[in-house]
N, C-alpha and C positions, 0 to 999 in steps of 0.2 A: 168725559166722566158721566156716569149714569145719574138719573134723577134721584134714585134711592140713596146713592152714596152722598149726594149733595144734601139731601134732607137729614141724613144721619149726622153729617158734619155740623149743620146748623143747630141741631138738637144739642149736641155736646157744647157748642159755643154758647148757647143760651144758658146752659147749666154752669158756665163760668170756666170751663176748661179751655186753656190757651194752647196746650200742647197735648198731643195724643201719642202714647208709646205703643205703636202698632207693629207687631212683628211682621216682617216681610219675608216671604219665601221666594228666594231667587232660584228659578229653574236652572238646572245645569245647561251649559252651552251645548248646542247641537253637535253631535259627533261629526268631526270633519272626516272627510274621506282621505285616508292615509294610504299612499301608494306603497306597496310592499317593497322593501329594500332587500337586495340580495345579501346573504350572510357572507361576510368576508373573513376568511381565516386569518388569525394573527400571523405576522411574519415569522418565519423560522429563525430561532435563535442560533447563535454560533454553537452552543452546546448541543442543540438538536441536530445541527448539520454535522457535527463531529461524530454523533452517534450513528450516522448512516454508515453501514458496513463498506469498507474499502474493498474494491475488487481489482484483480490484475488488469482488467480492461479500463477501469477508471484511472489506474496509475499510468497505464500506457497512454491514455488520452491526455492526462495531465502533462506528460512529457512532450507530447505533440511534436512539432517540427523544431526540436530544442535548439536554442542558440545561447544557452546560459553560460557556456564556457567556450574557449577557443577550439576545442576539439571538433566542433561542428563544421569548421571551415574546410576540413579536408575529408570529411566522411562521405560515403556513398549512401549507406543506410544506417539507421539506428538499430542496434541489436538489443532488443528488450529482454528476451528470455525465451525458453522453449521447454516443453514437457508438460507433465501432469500438474494442473493447478492445485490438486489435492495430494501432492506427493508427500510421502513420509521422509524422503531424503532429498536435499538440495545441494548441488555443487555450485560453488562460487569461484569464478576465475578472475583474472586480472582485467582483460579488455579484449575486444574483437581484433582479429588479425585480418589479413587481406581477403581470405575466403569468406569469413564471417561478414565483413563489411560489404562484400558483393551480394551475399544471399540474405543478409538480415537475420541469420540464425547463429547462435553461439556454438562453438566447438564443432565445426564441420570440416575444418582443414585436417592436416596430418595429426596435429595434437588432439583434435577432436575425435578423429578415428581411433587413435590409441586409447583415449579415455573411454570411448564406447566399448572397445574390445576388453579393456580392463574390467569395466563394470559387468559386462555380460559373461565373459569367460570366468571371472572370479565367482560370480553368482552360480554358474553351472557347476564349477568345481566344488563349491561349498554346499551344494544342494539347495540353493535359494532361488525361488522363481521370481526373477525381476529382470527387466530389460530397460534399455535407455528410455523408451516412452513412458515408463512408470515413474521416472524421477523428474526433477526440474533442474535446469541448468541456466545460470545467468552470470553476469560479470559485474565487477565493481563499477566500471564505466561503460556506457552504452555506445560510445563512438570510438572508432579506431584511433589510437594515438599515432602521430606521424612516425613512420619508420619502425613501428611496433615498439617504440620506447615505453618505459614504465610510465603510468599516469602520474601527473604531478599532484601535490597535496590539494590545491584548490580544485582541480578536476575531480578528484576522488570525493571531496567534500560536497561538490555540486551534485554529482550523481549519487552520492551516498544516501541522500534522502529518499530516493526512489528504490534503491536496493533495500533499505530498511523497511519500507512499506511493502515491498514484495515478500520479504521474509516474514513479516508480521501477519500478512494476509494468508500465506500458505501454512504457517505454523507447523513446520516439519518436525519429525521426531529428532532429527539430527541434521547438521550441516557439515559438509566437507569442503574446506577452503583449499584451493589449489595454488600453491606458491606463496612467496613471501609478501607480495603486494596485497593479495587478498587477505592474508592473515593479519597484516598490519591494519588494513582498512576495517576489518570486522572486529578484531580483538584489541586494537589500539596498542599493539606491542611492537617493540623495536628488536625483539629477540629474533635471531635468524631462523629460517625454516628448518634447518637441519636439527636445531635444538628443540624446536616446538613440535615437530612432526611425531606422530605415533602416540601422543598423549592427548587426553580429552581436556578441552577448555570449555568456556561457556559464553554465550551471547544471549542476553535477555532470557535466561533460564533454559535455553536450548543448547544441548551439548554440541560442541564444535571439534572436529578432527582436522587439524592441518596436515597437509602432505605436499609432496613435490608437484609442481605444475607439469602436465604431460609434455609440454615443449622442452622442458629440461631433461625429461627421460628419453627423448628422441636422440640425444647425443650419445654416440657410441661408447664414450668413456664412462657413462653413468649407469653401468650395469648394476652396481650395488644399490644405487638410488632407486632403480626400477624395482628391485626385489623388495626394498623397504616400502615403497609405495603400494605394492601388492599386499603387503602385510597390513598396512594401514587400512586399505580398502576392505580387507577381510573383517577387521574390527568393526568398521562402520556398518557393513552389510549385516553382520550377525547381530549387532546392537539394534539395528532398525527393524529387521525382518524376522528375527528368531521369536 
């Protein structure tokens, strides 16, 4: 303590002051060196994650080496889908056959060749410029059922989530379902394909035309069904491409 301060204090003491009310200015603490911390983005919420656009590749990646139902036990390859991811028209069949299971591509066997001919020849005959690569084709189930039997309810329910995502991602102008199984899976109807075909139905605001499966049309005694299927296909092509 300095001599000047001591003398001042003695002076006030002699005057009778016992306490002094002296304001004290406290200097702010010296600034500490703060190491810069990296900015961490908040975790993505479930809603934000859901807002990310689904793609066919993401859906296929999600399927992965699927073992969700018993169909995986006898399959060779998962048959995801084939065609234009921006197609205006999607065909949905029942499930892969032997040729599809071997190649991993839908509708490449005899029924697939007939479907391709029907699409392309009908388009030419109606003056519509469209070929198979312009459309998208997939099935209700992605693995071949044993002996080409119809998929069971639990199998269709398991694969149905991926079919729904495919269709929502593509957002076609129309869907053509091939056969009773595909019609039942997509339209949740128990009405037979003979009664359903040729008339427009709806799935998630997308028009749906049910018609006969090409494998049914390969049978020699189904000539009338083949003619009706051609008529159904004309309706679909004109609706989508006119």
